[in-house]
N, C-alpha and C positions, 0 to 999 in steps of 0.2 A: 983544200979539196976542190977538184975541178967539177965542172958541171957534168962531165961525162961520168965521173965516178959516182956522182950523186944519182945520175940517171941509172947507172948500172946497179947501184945499191937498191934503188926503188924498184928496178925490174926484177932484181933478185928477190926482193921482198914480195913483189906481186906474184912472182912464180912460186915462191915458197908458200904464200897464202893460198894460191890456187891448188898447189899440190896438197896442202893441209885440208882445204875444203873438200877436195876430191876424195882424199883418204877418209875424212870424217864421214862423207856421204856413204862411202863403201861400207865402213864399219856400221853406220846407222842402218843401212839397208840389211847388213847381216843380222844385226840385233832384231830389226823388225821381222826378218824372215824367221829367226829363232822363236820370237814371241808368237808369230803367226802359227808356226808349227805347234808350239806348246798350247796355244789357244785352240787350234784345231783338235789336238789330242784330248784337251779337257772337254771340248764340245762333244767329241766322240764318246768320251766317258760319260758325260752328262746325258747324252742321248741314250747310251746303253742303260744307264741307271734309270732314266725316265721310262725307257721301254720296259725294263724289269718291273718298276713300280706300277706302271700301267697294267702290265700283265697280272701282277699280284692283286691290284685293285679290281681288275676285271674278274679274276677268279673269286675274290671275296664277294663281289657284288653278285656273281652267279650263284655262289653258295647261299648268300642271304636270300636271293630270289627263290632258290630251290626250297630253302627252309620255310620261307613265307608261303610258297606254293603248297608245300606239304602240310603246314599248319592250317592254311585255309581249306585244304582238301579234307583234313581230319575234322575240322569244325563243320564243314559242309556235310561230311558223312555222319557226324554226330547229330546234326540238325535233321538230316534226312532220316536217320534211324529213329530219332524222337518222333518226327512226324509220322514215320511208318508205324511206330508203336501206337501213337495216338489213333492213327487210322485203323489199326488192328483192334484197339480197344473199342473204338466207335463201332467198328463192324461187329465185334462181339456183343456190344450193348444193343446194336440194332437187331442182331439175331435173337438175343434174349428177349428184346421187346417184341419182336415178331412172334416168338414162341409164346410169350405171355398173352399177346393179342389173340393168338390162335387158341390158347387155352381159354381165355375169356369168351371167345366166340363159341367154343365148344360148350362152356358153362352156360352161355346165354341160350344156345340152342337147347341144352338140357333143361334149363329153367322154362323156356317156352313150351317144351314138351310137358313138363310138370304142370305148368299153368293150364295148358289145354286139358290135361288129365283132370286137374282140379275143377276146371270149368265144367267138364262133363260130370264129375262127381257132384258138383253143386247143383247142376240141372237135375240130376237123379234125386238129390236130396229134396230139391224144391218140389219135384213131382210127388215124392213120398210124403212131404209135409202137406201138400195139397190134399192128397188122399186121406192123410190122418185128420186134417181139418174137417173134411167131409164126414169122416167116421165120427169125430168128436161132436160135430153138429147133430148128427143122428142120435148119438148117445145123450147129448144134452136135451134134445127133444123128448127122448124116452124117459130121462130122469124127471123132466118137468111133468110128464104125464103121471109118473109114479108118485111124485110129490103131491100132485092133486089128489090121487087115490089115497095117499097116506093121510093127508089133511082131512079128507072126507071120512075115512075110517076113524081118525082120532076124534073127530067131532061126534061120531056115533058112539065111540068108546066112552067119551066124557059124559055123554047123555046117559048111557047105561050105568056108568059108575055113580052118577048123581042119584039115579033111581035106586041103585043097590044101597048107597049110603043112607038114603032116607028110609029104606026098608029096615036096615040094620039099626038105625036110631030108634025106630018104632019098636023093634024086637028087644034091644038091649036096654032101652030106657035112658041112654046116654047120648049126649051130643057128640059130634065128630071131634071137637076140640078137647072135650074131657077124655075121650078114648085115646086121643093122641098123647095127652099128658101122661096118662097111666102107662102107655106103651114106652114113652121116652124114659120114665123113671125106671122101668124094668130093664130097659136096654143099658141105662147108665150103670146100674149095679152090676150087671153081667160084664159090661166092658171094663169096669174097675177091677173086678176079680181077675178077668183074663189078663189085663194089663199088668197087674202086680205079679202074676205068675210069669208072664213074659219077661218083665224086667228082671226078676230074680234069676231066671234061666240065662238071660243075656249077661248079667253080671258074673255068674259062675263061669260061663263060657269065655267071657273076656279075661277073667283071672287066669284060666287055664291057658288061653292063647297068649296072653302077655308074658306068662312065665316061660312058655315055649319059645316065644320070639326073643325074649331077653337072653335065654340060654343059647339060642342060635346065634345072636349077635356076638356074644362073648366068645363062643367057640370059633366062629368065623374069624373074629379079630385075632384070637390066639394063633389059629392056623396060618393066617396070612403073615404074621410077624414072628414066626418061629425062628429062634436064633440059637446058636451054640452058647454054652456056658462053660467058663473055666474059673476056678477059684484062684484068687491072687495068692501067690506064694511069697515067702519072705527071703528068697535068695535069688541072685542073678549069677549067670555064668559068663565069665570073660575069657574068650578064647585067645590063645597066643600061638604064634607060629612054631616056636621051639621052647623047650624047657630051660634053655640058657637065660631067657629073659626073666625067669623067676628070681634068679640071684640078683639081678639089677633092681627088681621091684622090692625085694627084701632089704637090700643095702647092707652096708657094714654094720654088724651087730644089730641088724634089724631097724636101723634108724629111719629108712625110707618108708617101710610099712607102718611104723608107729606114727610118723608124720602124716601119712595118708589117712590112717584111721582117726587121728585127732582132728584133721581138717574136715573130714566128711561125716564122721559119726557112725560109721559102719564097721563091721568086722571083715577083714581080708583074710581068707583062709587059703594058704598055699600048702597043698599036700602032694601026695604022689599021683594025683589025677593027671593023666598025660595031657599036655597042651591046654590046660584050663586052670583058672583061678576062680574061687567061689567068693562072691560078695554077699554078706549076710546082714540084714537089717529090716526092721519092721516098716520103716518109712520108704515108700517107693521113690520119692524124690531124692532122698539121700543115696539110695542104691544107684539111681540113674546118674547122679552127679559123680559118684565114685567110678562107675563103669566108663563114662565118657572121659573122665580125667585120666584113668588108666590108659585108655585108647590113645589119647593125645601124648601122654608121657612116653609110651612105647614107640609111637611114631617119631617123636622128637629125639629120643635116645638120651636126653639129659634128665636124669632122675636123681634129684637130691631134695632135701627138705624145703629149701627156699623156692625151688622151681615147682615143687608139688603144691605149696600154698598159692603160688601165682596161678597155676593151671586150674586149681579148684575154684578160685575166685572167678576166673573167666568162664568156667563151665557153668557156675551158678547163674551168671548173667545170661549165658546162652539158653539155659533152661527157662528163664523168665521169658525170653523171646519166643522160645518154642511153645510155651504155654499159650501165648497170644495167638500164635499161628494155628495151634490145635483148635482153639475156640473159634477162630474165623472159619477154618475148614469145616468144623461141625455145623455151624449155622448155615453155611453155603450148601452143604450136602443135604440138610433138612429143608432148605428153601425158606428159612426164617429171616426176615429183613427188619431193619430198624432197631436192633438191640443196642443198648448203651455199651460203649467200649469196656467199661468196668465189668458189666455182666458177661461180655464175651471172654474177658480174661478169667473170670471165675469159672466159666464153662471149661476153659482149657485146664484149670487146676483140677477139675474132676478126673482128668486122665490119671492123676497121681494120687487119688483117694479111693478108698474102698468102703463099702457099707456091708457089714456082716460077711466079709470075704468077697463080695461082688463088686467089680469095678464100677465106680460111681458114674463115669461118663457113659460106659456101655449101658448101664441100667437106665440112665436118663434118656439116652437116644432111643432105647427100646420102648420106654414109657411114652415118649413123644409119638413114635410111630403107632403104638397101640391106641393112643388117644385120638389121633387123626382118623384112623380106620373106624373106630367105634363112633366118633362124632359124625362121620360121613354116613354110616349106616343109619343113624338116628336123625339125619337131616339137620345137624347143627353145623356151626362154623368149624370146619376141620383145621384151618390154619391157626385159629385162636387156641383150639384144643392142643395142637402140636406144640405151640409156644409154651402153654402152661405145663405140659408134660415134660418139656426139656428143663424148665426152670423150677420144678417142684421141690428139688433137693438142693437148691442153690445156697441155702443157709448152712449146709454142712461144710462148705469150703471157705467160710468167713475166716480170715487169718487170725483174728483176735478172739480171745476167750469171751464168751457171752453167757449170761444166765438164762436167756430165753431158749425154748426148744427150737430146733432147726426150722420147723415149719413157720413159726411166728417170726423168726429172724429172717427167713427168706421172704416173707410177706413184707416186712419192713424195708428190705433191700429193693423189692419190686416197687414199693411206693416211692422210695427215694429216687429211683431212676425212671419214674413216671410210666409204668406199665399199665396195660388195660385193666380196669377194675375187675373184670371177670377173671383175668389171669391172677391178680392179687388175691382174690378170694379163693381160687382153686389152690394156690400155694399154701395159704394159711389154714385151709380147712381139710387138707388131705390126710391129717391125723386127728380130725375132729376137735382141734383146739378152738376153732371158732365156728359159727353157724354158716352153713352153705347157703349162698344167695344166688347161685348161678347153676345152670344145667351142666356146665363144664366141670364144676367141682366134683360131683360124684363120679364122673368119668375118669378124672385124674386119680381119685382115690382107688377106684376099681382097677385101673391099669397098673398103678403102683403095686397093688397086692398081687396082680397076675404076674408081673415081672419078677417080684421077689419070691413067689411061691412055686416057680418052676423047679423041677427036680434038679438039684445040684447048683442052683443059682446062688444060694447064700449059705453061710455057715456061721452060727452064733459064736463059736469058740474063737474065730479069728477076730471078731469085733471086741470081745472081752479081753483077748490077749493084747491087742494093740492099745486098748484103754489102760490096761495094767502097766504096760511099758511106758506110756506117756505119763501116768501118775508117778512112776518110779523116777523118771527124769525130772519132773517138776518138783518132787520132794527134795532132791539133792540140789537143785538150782536155787532154792530158797535160802541156803546157807550163805553167810557172808564170805566173800572172797572167791566164790565159784564163778568161773567164766563160762565154761561149756560143760555139758553133761550128756553122755551117750549110753543108752542101754544096749548091750550086745550079747551075743551067744544066747539068743532066745530069752533074754531077761535074767540069765544066770550070772552076769557080770555087769557092774556099773562102773564106767570110767568117768572120773571127775577131773577136769582140768581147772587148776586154780591160778590166780594171779601171783606171780613170784614176788612182786613188790609189796603185797599186802599179807601174804601167807608165808610163814617160815616153815622150815623142815619139821620142827617139832609140832607146829600147828597142823601141818598136813597129816601127821600120824594121828593126832587127836580128832581131826575132822573126819577121817575115814571111820573111826570108832563111833562118833556121834551119828553119822549118817546111817551106819548099820543098825544102831540102836533104834533110831526113829523108824527105819523100815520095819523092824520087828514089831514095833508097837502099832503102827498105823496101816500096815498092808498085809494082805493074805497072798501067799505064793507057795508053789510046790518046791521042795528041796531047799537049797540055800542060794544066797546071792553074794557074790564076791564084789566088794567095794574097793576100787583102786583109785587113789588120789595121786594125780600126776602134777608135779611142780617142776617146771622147766625154766632154768635161768638163761636169758639171752643177753649178750652184750653186743651192741651194734655201733660201729663208728664209720665215718665216711672220709675218704681221702680226696681232697680237693686240689 
């Protein structure tokens, strides 16, 4: 290869390289231009986005500024209103204070006027007092002169009396002391005679006056405490909504009504009386238990022997609670405080007891009011008398049998629960079993008689009737195997429930005959008494 060829090749290479460089530069410039255009477009987009964001931020800031402005404005208005309210209140207080000051000023002026008037009156009184002092001084001077005249005349009278006494002594032949002694003896005898006659007249007049005053006190007491009276009867009426309920109460073959009579000890009479069932029994507690049990059974709707026994047991418990409530309400109504809880419970039991047909609680409340009124008239302790009047028959509701009379039993109960000694004596002495040691005791005795002697207050037959029925029940209870015994139908029937485990069917028949024979021997009664011995066999099992 020649040098020329080499040079040509080098020149060609240089030319090709230059052309390549030129073409590369051109293509680079085109790429740079494209990039520049793309960058300018992106910059334009970024500017637009920035402008939009700036506009949005600007609007947000303006909204926030407006909200803050409105909030500050509302706070400013609230503060302004509060300050305005305080200013108005202060203005009102200032006006009120000004009015008060004006009133005080008026009152001050009025008082000044009154003071001036009082000063004028005091000056007038001073003038009058001065005039009266002058008049009194003149009167005192006149009295002194009169006293001097009286003393002078008294001296003259004493001198004349001494001369007359000396003359009388000469005439009578007695000294002045001897004549005085004879005169005193004569006056003593005459005074004794007149005094005896006067004392006798005074005693007779005092007796008449005392009798009248005592009658007046008793009559006033009775008039102030006049109450209505109603004899306790032996039946209660249970009202029902419809006669369809009677069938449920009777039950299949009469099992419900027999269970109810056996559980309560009363007679349930279901007859043609519309919408009514009659509960008969001498014991008011039993009648009340039967009435409330019937009421609950009818409301519940489930009437069967097991349910009846459950309801009767619950009702007896409720009656015990009611007895306590009645006692508390009674002592509150009468204003008696500090009674022992057992005494309060016994007072509640009085509601279900009667004395000769008169309700015992009503009688005791009436005696308490009578005692308080009479004690107040006589100037004695009315509260203590009222307490003794309420408790005077407390021995009648002692649940256990006792050999003591009810007055002595009540006295022992009062001692047991630490009552006042005057109350204890009044309870024990109101039927003269013990001696009266307090003025309250005769008051309780009199008021007890007043309450029991009102027309229609008591009835002797009721007491004897209840006593006979109780004796009839006690007679049958003493037989072995007898669980419960109830006298019903006014004592014409005696129902005796026996223990099926200890009394056989044959023994039940024999027992009814033995009870009837003992009744014939030991009791007096009208007509005849039917003795029914009931033996019921029960078999109970539990599924677990």
